[in-house]
C-alpha positions in Angstrom: 7.3 -29.4 3.1 8.6 -27.0 0.4 7.2 -23.5 0.3 6.4 -21.9 -3.0 7.8 -18.5 -3.9 4.1 -17.3 -3.8 3.9 -18.4 -0.1 7.3 -16.8 0.6 6.0 -13.5 -0.7 3.0 -13.7 1.6 5.2 -14.5 4.6 7.5 -11.5 3.8 4.4 -9.3 3.5 3.2 -10.3 7.0 6.6 -10.4 8.7 8.0 -7.2 7.4 4.6 -5.5 7.7 4.4 -6.4 11.4 8.0 -5.2 11.9 7.4 -1.9 10.2 4.2 -1.3 12.3 6.1 -2.3 15.5 8.9 0.1 14.7 6.4 2.9 14.0 4.8 2.3 17.4 8.1 2.1 19.3 9.4 5.3 17.8 11.0 6.9 14.8 13.6 4.5 13.4 14.9 6.3 10.3 17.2 3.4 9.5 14.0 1.4 8.9 12.9 3.6 6.0 14.0 1.1 3.3 11.7 -1.5 5.0 8.6 0.6 4.3 7.9 -0.4 0.7 8.8 -4.1 1.3 5.4 -5.4 2.3 3.7 -3.8 -0.8 6.5 -5.1 -3.0 6.0 -8.6 -1.6 2.3 -8.3 -2.5 3.3 -7.3 -6.0 5.7 -10.3 -6.2 2.8 -12.6 -5.1 0.5 -11.1 -7.7 3.2 -11.5 -10.5 3.6 -15.1 -9.5 -0.1 -15.8 -9.3 -1.9 -13.9 -12.1 -0.9 -13.9 -15.8 0.8 -10.6 -16.9 -2.0 -9.6 -19.3 -4.4 -9.6 -16.3 -2.1 -8.0 -13.7 -0.2 -5.1 -15.4 -2.3 -2.3 -14.0 -2.5 -3.8 -10.5 1.3 -4.4 -10.5 1.8 -0.8 -11.5 -0.5 0.4 -8.8 1.3 -1.7 -6.1 4.8 -0.5 -7.2 3.6 3.1 -7.3 2.2 2.6 -3.8 5.6 1.2 -2.6 7.3 4.3 -4.1 4.8 6.4 -2.2 5.5 4.6 1.1 9.3 5.1 0.7 9.0 8.7 -0.3 6.6 9.6 2.5 8.9 7.8 5.1 11.9 9.7 3.7 9.9 13.0 3.8 9.0 12.4 7.4 12.6 11.7 8.3 13.8 14.8 6.5 10.8 16.9 7.4 10.4 17.7 3.8 7.1 18.9 2.4 8.4 18.3 -1.2 9.0 14.6 -0.4 5.6 14.4 1.2 3.9 15.9 -1.9 6.0 13.6 -4.1 4.8 10.6 -2.1 1.2 11.7 -2.4 1.6 12.1 -6.2 2.9 8.5 -6.4 -0.2 7.3 -4.5 -2.5 9.4 -6.7 -1.1 7.9 -9.9 -1.2 4.4 -8.3 -4.9 4.9 -7.4 -5.7 5.9 -10.9 -4.3 2.5 -12.0 -6.4 0.8 -9.3 -9.5 2.6 -10.5 -8.9 1.6 -14.1 -8.3 -2.0 -13.1 -11.5 -2.1 -11.0 -13.6 -0.5 -13.6 -12.6 -3.3 -15.9 -14.7 -5.6 -13.8 -17.9 -5.2 -15.6 -20.1 -7.6 -13.7 -20.5 -6.8 -10.0 -21.0 -10.0 -8.0 -22.6 -9.9 -4.5 -19.5 -11.2 -2.8 -17.4 -8.5 -4.5 -19.8 -5.8 -3.5 -19.7 -7.1 0.1 -15.9 -7.0 0.1 -15.9 -3.5 -1.4 -18.3 -2.4 1.3 -16.1 -3.9 4.0 -13.1 -2.1 2.4 -14.9 1.2 2.4 -15.8 0.8 6.1 -12.2 0.0 7.0 -11.0 3.0 5.0 -13.5 5.2 6.9 -12.3 4.0 10.2 -8.6 4.5 9.1 -9.4 8.1 8.0 -11.1 8.7 11.3 -8.0 7.5 13.2 -5.4 9.1 10.9 -6.9 12.6 10.2 -6.7 13.8 13.8 -3.0 12.8 13.9 -2.1 14.9 10.8 -2.2 18.2 12.6 -1.5 21.1 10.2 -1.2 18.8 7.2 -4.9 17.8 7.5 -7.1 19.0 4.7 -10.3 17.6 6.0 
């Protein structure tokens, strides 16, 4: 059975994502820094292969900016550089502005979408609860 490029992008997302998480758990592997943006770039590739360009430009921009943020944050952590950390955060901020403008374009909220958004907010709250205590002196909350 032949796999489509769309399916391949999803497999890359899960495989490299799992590898990056495993490497983070095992310890600091600075040689793995180039892997950090790959899962998000795989999602961007899947989006580009699935959704027409006129409907996906802002989402693609947000994903690419997120990948840049992932790489810059990983590099900043390896170099212990606050400048790289702040640069990564700026990439994420700009990317999130693209996400917000994309989501605001959805004018009719559907119950299923509202439920998914609620689940996403709940997951984000749990992630913040786990991550913030680990930030130490970088925490602003």
